C-alpha positions as CSV (number, residue, x, y, z in Angstrom):
1,M,0.0,0.0,0.0
2,T,1.7,3.2,-1.2
3,G,-0.3,5.8,0.8
4,P,-2.5,6.2,3.8
5,V,-5.5,4.0,4.2
6,V,-9.0,4.9,5.5
7,V,-11.1,2.5,7.6
8,T,-14.7,3.4,8.0
9,G,-16.5,2.0,11.0
10,A,-13.2,1.8,12.7
11,A,-14.7,2.0,16.2
12,G,-16.8,-1.2,15.4
13,F,-15.9,-4.9,15.9
14,A,-14.3,-5.9,12.6
15,G,-13.2,-2.3,11.9
16,G,-11.4,-2.1,15.2
17,H,-9.5,-5.3,14.6
18,L,-8.6,-4.2,11.1
19,V,-7.1,-1.0,12.5
20,D,-5.0,-3.1,14.9
21,H,-3.8,-5.3,12.0
22,L,-2.9,-2.4,9.7
23,T,-1.0,-0.5,12.4
24,S,0.8,-3.6,13.5
25,E,2.1,-3.7,9.9
26,G,3.2,-0.1,10.0
27,I,0.5,1.1,7.6
28,R,-0.5,4.7,8.2
29,T,-4.2,4.5,9.1
30,V,-6.9,7.1,9.2
31,A,-9.8,5.7,11.3
32,W,-13.3,7.1,10.8
33,H,-15.9,6.8,13.5
34,R,-19.5,8.0,13.8
35,P,-19.7,11.5,15.3
36,G,-21.4,11.3,18.7
37,G,-20.9,7.6,19.0
38,N,-18.8,5.7,21.5
39,P,-15.3,7.3,21.9
40,P,-12.8,5.4,19.9
41,R,-10.1,3.3,21.5
42,A,-6.6,4.8,21.8
43,V,-4.4,3.1,19.2
44,A,-0.9,4.3,18.7
45,G,-0.2,5.9,15.3
46,V,-3.9,6.1,14.3
47,Q,-5.5,9.4,13.3
48,W,-9.2,9.3,14.3
49,Q,-11.8,11.4,12.5
50,G,-15.5,11.7,13.2
51,V,-17.1,11.4,9.7
52,D,-20.9,11.2,9.1
53,L,-21.4,9.0,6.0
54,F,-24.8,10.5,5.5
55,D,-23.2,13.9,4.9
56,E,-21.7,13.7,1.4
57,A,-19.9,17.0,1.7
58,T,-18.1,15.9,4.9
59,V,-17.1,12.6,3.3
60,R,-15.8,14.4,0.2
61,S,-13.8,16.8,2.3
62,A,-12.3,14.1,4.5
63,L,-11.2,12.0,1.5
64,T,-9.7,15.1,-0.2
65,S,-7.6,15.8,2.8
66,V,-6.3,12.3,3.2
67,Q,-6.0,11.1,-0.5
68,P,-6.1,7.5,0.6
69,S,-4.6,4.6,-1.5
70,V,-7.2,2.3,0.0
71,V,-10.6,2.7,1.7
72,F,-11.7,-0.2,3.8
73,H,-15.5,0.3,4.1
74,C,-16.5,-1.5,7.3
75,A,-19.1,0.9,8.5
76,G,-22.8,-0.2,8.5
77,A,-25.7,-1.8,10.3
78,A,-24.5,-5.3,11.1
79,H,-27.3,-7.1,13.0
80,V,-29.4,-9.5,11.1
81,G,-32.1,-9.9,13.7
82,K,-32.6,-6.2,14.1
83,S,-32.9,-5.7,10.4
84,W,-36.4,-7.1,10.5
85,S,-37.7,-4.4,12.8
86,A,-35.4,-1.6,11.5
87,T,-35.4,-2.3,7.7
88,A,-35.5,1.3,6.6
89,D,-32.6,2.2,8.9
90,T,-30.6,-0.9,7.8
91,L,-31.0,0.1,4.1
92,R,-30.2,3.7,4.8
93,V,-27.0,3.0,6.6
94,N,-25.7,0.3,4.4
95,V,-26.7,1.7,1.0
96,L,-26.9,5.4,1.3
97,G,-23.6,5.6,3.2
98,T,-21.9,3.5,0.6
99,H,-23.4,5.7,-2.2
100,H,-21.9,8.9,-0.6
101,L,-18.5,7.2,-0.3
102,V,-18.5,5.9,-3.9
103,E,-19.5,9.3,-5.3
104,S,-16.9,11.1,-3.4
105,L,-14.1,8.6,-4.2
106,R,-14.9,8.8,-7.9
107,D,-14.4,12.6,-7.8
108,V,-11.5,13.2,-5.4
109,A,-9.5,9.9,-5.2
110,P,-10.4,8.0,-8.4
111,H,-7.3,5.7,-8.2
112,A,-8.0,4.6,-4.6
113,R,-8.9,1.0,-4.1
114,L,-12.3,0.6,-2.3
115,L,-12.9,-2.6,-0.3
116,V,-16.6,-3.1,0.4
117,V,-17.3,-5.4,3.3
118,S,-20.5,-7.2,2.2
119,S,-21.8,-10.4,3.7
120,A,-22.4,-14.1,3.0
121,L,-26.1,-13.4,3.5
122,V,-26.4,-12.1,0.0
123,Y,-26.6,-15.7,-1.1
124,G,-29.7,-17.8,-1.3
125,P,-30.3,-20.7,1.0
126,S,-28.2,-23.8,0.4
127,S,-27.8,-27.2,1.9
128,E,-24.1,-27.2,1.0
129,A,-21.1,-24.9,0.9
130,V,-21.6,-21.9,-1.5
131,D,-19.0,-20.4,-3.7
132,E,-19.1,-16.9,-5.2
133,E,-21.2,-18.0,-8.2
134,H,-24.1,-19.2,-6.0
135,A,-27.4,-17.5,-6.6
136,L,-27.8,-14.1,-4.9
137,L,-31.2,-14.3,-3.1
138,P,-31.0,-12.6,0.3
139,A,-33.4,-14.1,2.8
140,N,-33.6,-11.1,5.2
141,P,-33.4,-7.3,5.0
142,Y,-29.8,-7.2,6.2
143,G,-28.7,-9.5,3.3
144,L,-30.7,-7.3,0.9
145,S,-29.0,-4.2,2.1
146,K,-25.5,-5.8,1.6
147,L,-26.3,-6.9,-1.9
148,A,-27.5,-3.4,-2.7
149,Q,-24.3,-2.1,-1.2
150,E,-22.2,-4.3,-3.5
151,L,-24.1,-3.1,-6.6
152,V,-23.7,0.6,-5.6
153,A,-19.9,0.1,-5.5
154,T,-19.4,-2.3,-8.4
155,G,-22.4,-1.7,-10.7
156,P,-23.0,1.0,-13.3
157,G,-22.0,4.4,-11.9
158,G,-19.9,2.7,-9.2
159,H,-16.2,3.0,-8.4
160,A,-14.1,1.1,-11.0
161,N,-11.5,0.1,-8.5
162,S,-13.8,-1.6,-6.0
163,V,-13.3,-5.1,-4.6
164,V,-15.8,-7.1,-2.5
165,A,-15.3,-9.2,0.7
166,R,-18.2,-11.5,1.6
167,P,-17.4,-12.6,5.1
168,F,-19.3,-15.4,6.8
169,N,-19.8,-15.3,10.5
170,H,-16.8,-13.9,12.3
171,V,-16.2,-13.9,16.0
172,G,-13.7,-12.9,18.6
173,P,-12.8,-10.5,21.4
174,R,-14.6,-7.2,21.6
175,Q,-17.7,-8.6,19.8
176,A,-21.0,-7.2,21.1
177,P,-23.3,-9.5,23.1
178,S,-26.1,-9.1,20.5
179,F,-24.3,-11.8,18.6
180,V,-24.7,-15.4,19.8
181,S,-21.1,-16.4,20.6
182,A,-20.4,-13.2,22.5
183,A,-23.8,-13.5,24.3
184,F,-22.8,-16.9,25.6
185,A,-19.4,-15.7,26.7
186,K,-20.8,-12.7,28.5
187,Q,-23.3,-14.8,30.3
188,I,-20.6,-17.2,31.4
189,A,-18.4,-14.4,32.6
190,E,-21.3,-12.9,34.6
191,I,-22.0,-16.4,36.1
192,E,-18.3,-16.8,37.1
193,A,-18.4,-13.4,38.8
194,G,-21.5,-14.3,40.8
195,L,-23.6,-11.6,39.2
196,V,-26.4,-13.8,37.8
197,P,-27.8,-17.2,38.4
198,P,-25.8,-20.1,36.8
199,E,-28.0,-20.3,33.7
200,I,-27.2,-19.6,30.1
201,H,-30.3,-18.5,28.1
202,V,-30.2,-19.7,24.5
203,G,-32.2,-19.6,21.3
204,N,-32.0,-22.0,18.4
205,L,-29.1,-24.3,18.9
206,D,-29.5,-26.3,15.7
207,A,-28.5,-23.6,13.2
208,R,-25.0,-24.2,11.7
209,R,-22.6,-21.4,10.8
210,D,-19.2,-21.1,9.2
211,L,-17.2,-19.3,11.9
212,T,-13.9,-17.4,11.3
213,D,-11.9,-15.6,13.9
214,V,-12.2,-11.9,13.3
215,R,-8.4,-11.5,13.2
216,D,-8.2,-14.0,10.3
217,T,-11.1,-12.1,8.7
218,V,-9.5,-8.7,8.7
219,R,-6.2,-10.2,7.5
220,A,-8.2,-11.4,4.5
221,Y,-9.6,-7.8,4.0
222,R,-6.0,-6.5,3.6
223,L,-5.2,-9.3,1.1
224,I,-8.3,-8.6,-1.0
225,A,-7.4,-4.9,-1.1
226,E,-3.9,-5.7,-2.2
227,R,-4.4,-8.5,-4.6
228,G,-8.2,-8.8,-5.4
229,V,-9.6,-8.4,-8.9
230,P,-11.8,-5.3,-9.2
231,G,-15.5,-6.2,-9.2
232,R,-14.8,-9.7,-8.0
233,P,-16.2,-10.9,-4.7
234,Y,-14.2,-13.2,-2.3
235,N,-15.8,-15.4,0.4
236,I,-14.1,-15.2,3.7
237,C,-14.8,-18.4,5.6
238,T,-13.4,-21.7,6.8
239,G,-15.4,-24.2,4.8
240,K,-16.6,-25.9,8.0
241,A,-19.8,-25.3,9.8
242,L,-20.4,-25.5,13.6
243,A,-23.8,-25.9,15.1
244,V,-24.7,-23.2,17.7
245,Q,-24.8,-26.2,20.1
246,D,-21.1,-26.9,19.3
247,V,-20.2,-23.2,20.0
248,L,-22.0,-23.4,23.3
249,D,-20.3,-26.7,24.3
250,V,-16.9,-25.2,23.6
251,L,-17.5,-22.1,25.7
252,V,-19.1,-24.1,28.5
253,S,-16.2,-26.5,28.6
254,Q,-13.9,-23.5,29.3
255,A,-16.2,-22.1,32.0
256,R,-14.8,-22.0,35.6
257,V,-18.2,-22.9,37.1
258,S,-21.1,-25.3,36.3
259,V,-23.9,-23.8,34.2
260,R,-27.4,-24.8,33.2
261,V,-28.8,-24.2,29.7
262,V,-32.2,-22.6,29.5
263,D,-34.2,-22.2,26.3
264,D,-35.4,-18.6,25.8
265,P,-38.1,-18.0,23.1
266,E,-37.1,-14.3,22.9
267,R,-33.7,-15.3,21.5
268,H,-35.2,-17.2,18.5
269,R,-35.1,-15.3,15.2
270,P,-37.9,-15.3,12.6
271,N,-36.8,-17.2,9.5
272,D,-33.5,-18.3,10.9
273,T,-31.4,-19.9,8.1
274,P,-30.5,-23.5,9.0
275,L,-27.1,-23.5,7.4
276,V,-24.7,-20.8,6.3
277,L,-21.5,-22.5,4.9
278,G,-19.0,-21.1,2.5
279,D,-16.4,-22.3,0.0
280,P,-13.1,-20.3,0.6
281,A,-11.3,-21.7,-2.5
282,R,-11.1,-18.4,-4.4
283,A,-9.5,-16.6,-1.4
284,V,-7.1,-19.4,-0.8
285,E,-6.0,-19.8,-4.4
286,E,-6.0,-16.2,-5.6
287,L,-5.0,-14.4,-2.4
288,G,-3.0,-17.1,-0.5
289,W,-5.2,-16.6,2.5
290,V,-6.0,-19.4,5.0
291,P,-7.6,-19.1,8.4
292,R,-5.0,-19.7,11.1
293,I,-6.9,-19.4,14.5
294,P,-8.8,-22.5,15.7
295,F,-12.2,-21.9,17.3
296,E,-11.1,-23.1,20.7
297,Q,-8.6,-20.2,20.8
298,T,-11.2,-17.8,19.6
299,A,-13.6,-19.0,22.3
300,R,-10.9,-18.6,25.0
301,D,-10.0,-15.1,23.9
302,L,-13.6,-14.1,23.7
303,L,-14.3,-15.4,27.2
304,D,-11.2,-13.7,28.6
305,Y,-12.4,-10.4,27.0
306,W,-15.7,-10.6,28.7
307,R,-14.2,-11.7,32.0
308,E,-12.0,-8.6,31.9
309,R,-15.0,-6.4,31.0
310,I,-17.1,-7.9,33.9
311,R,-14.3,-7.4,36.4
312,G,-13.9,-3.8,35.2
């Protein structure tokens, strides 16, 4: 990467880990966060900027001042379940914010590479692993918003130097408890601290998901930005699916106390997809990327993160 890079959504989960990865490699990083949101973490060597993606003039001005070589677009609404009750907001954040970024880049930094972080949920349901040629049939408003985001960037009138990452489920430390693995880890940490009864409340445990450690995921983002073919999507996944029950079992096995599992109807999603499983062959063959971190380590690091949070 020849110049500075911009990371949108840098105060978020994946965006924050991407900032850590880039700065560890000595890459000059300008990190955008939502004005008025949570204060960003202090990261050595990072220039933080509050940029509202809904304000195209502000986006244009910020890009003009930085002249980035790469923009990693991680900002957006990220919760599948909430997209059912906040469909308009999900579309606005994921599509309109991307539109403003694309329009501004085309005018003030046309040679910059744009990495759009999409989602595996752009694909239609499948009973087997899906590659990038699988039918695009989103089954929920979140997936629809991510497909629209891709088209804004790579379709007619988009940014010619755009590449697309389609991450499957990614987990790890600092993940919010609105996501299932982090919700389990937080409950276990609270139980260990004696703050709640020794019960873990769960939803559907039969759903199977392809889980990648977030630190492997953001390493893939960098490789896509550096080596990916413009307009070409890349699955970021392991090629293996874990049932939510398996995730729970691994976390419970690492708990320091005994816990009881309690079914909670409030945690069941409408239209939950039974299987989300990807084929990572394109990323492996074209980018040289392979996931390195086993789920047992991911679970341990996630639990330790929540233990520290609860103690704090």
